[in-house]
C-alpha positions in Angstrom: 122.6 -110.7 -58.9 121.4 -112.9 -61.9 121.3 -111.2 -65.1 117.8 -111.0 -66.5 116.6 -110.9 -70.3 113.0 -109.9 -70.7 112.0 -109.8 -74.3 109.0 -107.9 -75.7 107.9 -109.0 -79.5 104.8 -106.7 -79.8 107.0 -103.6 -78.5 110.1 -104.9 -80.7 112.2 -104.4 -77.3 114.7 -106.4 -75.2 115.5 -105.4 -71.7 118.7 -106.8 -70.3 118.9 -106.1 -66.3 122.0 -107.2 -64.3 120.8 -104.4 -61.3 117.2 -104.4 -59.4 114.5 -103.0 -61.0 113.3 -101.6 -57.8 116.6 -99.4 -57.8 115.8 -97.6 -61.5 115.6 -94.1 -60.7 116.2 -92.6 -64.1 116.1 -93.7 -68.0 118.7 -91.9 -70.7 118.6 -92.4 -74.3 122.0 -94.1 -75.5 124.1 -91.5 -77.4 124.2 -93.3 -80.8 122.9 -91.6 -84.0 122.0 -95.1 -85.3 120.2 -96.5 -81.9 117.3 -95.4 -80.0 118.2 -97.4 -76.9 118.1 -96.5 -73.3 119.8 -97.0 -70.2 118.3 -97.6 -66.9 120.0 -95.6 -64.1 120.2 -96.3 -60.1 120.1 -93.0 -57.9 123.9 -92.8 -57.9 124.3 -93.0 -61.7 125.1 -96.5 -62.0 123.7 -98.1 -65.2 121.7 -101.1 -64.1 119.9 -102.1 -67.1 119.6 -101.4 -71.0 116.4 -101.4 -73.3 117.5 -102.2 -77.0 114.8 -101.0 -79.0 113.7 -102.6 -82.8 115.6 -105.6 -82.3 113.7 -107.6 -84.5 113.6 -107.0 -88.6 110.5 -106.1 -90.0 109.7 -109.7 -91.0 109.5 -110.6 -87.5 107.9 -107.4 -86.2 104.7 -108.0 -85.0 104.0 -104.1 -84.7 104.6 -104.0 -88.6 102.3 -106.6 -89.4 99.6 -105.0 -87.6 100.3 -101.4 -89.0 100.4 -103.3 -92.7 97.0 -104.4 -92.0 95.6 -101.1 -90.8 94.9 -102.5 -87.3 95.8 -100.0 -84.2 99.0 -101.1 -82.6 97.4 -100.2 -79.2 94.9 -102.6 -79.2 95.2 -106.4 -79.2 96.0 -108.2 -82.5 96.0 -111.9 -83.2 98.2 -112.9 -85.8 96.7 -116.1 -88.0 97.5 -118.0 -91.2 
């Protein structure tokens, strides 16, 4: 199966799938005190995906801009010059 990489600029995450997303059975936090990443496991406990959280610096993080201008990050927000 091909590797899929999904980038979410609003959620500031990147998902890397090397397994079938339909086989996802459990999500566990990666044991690292410096990261909040999540490993997705199938029903046998085999890793099939990794979600990297907080991949963009604040200068490129859309959620950071929304908070900076007093907007609600859960509502749609249009950046413009």
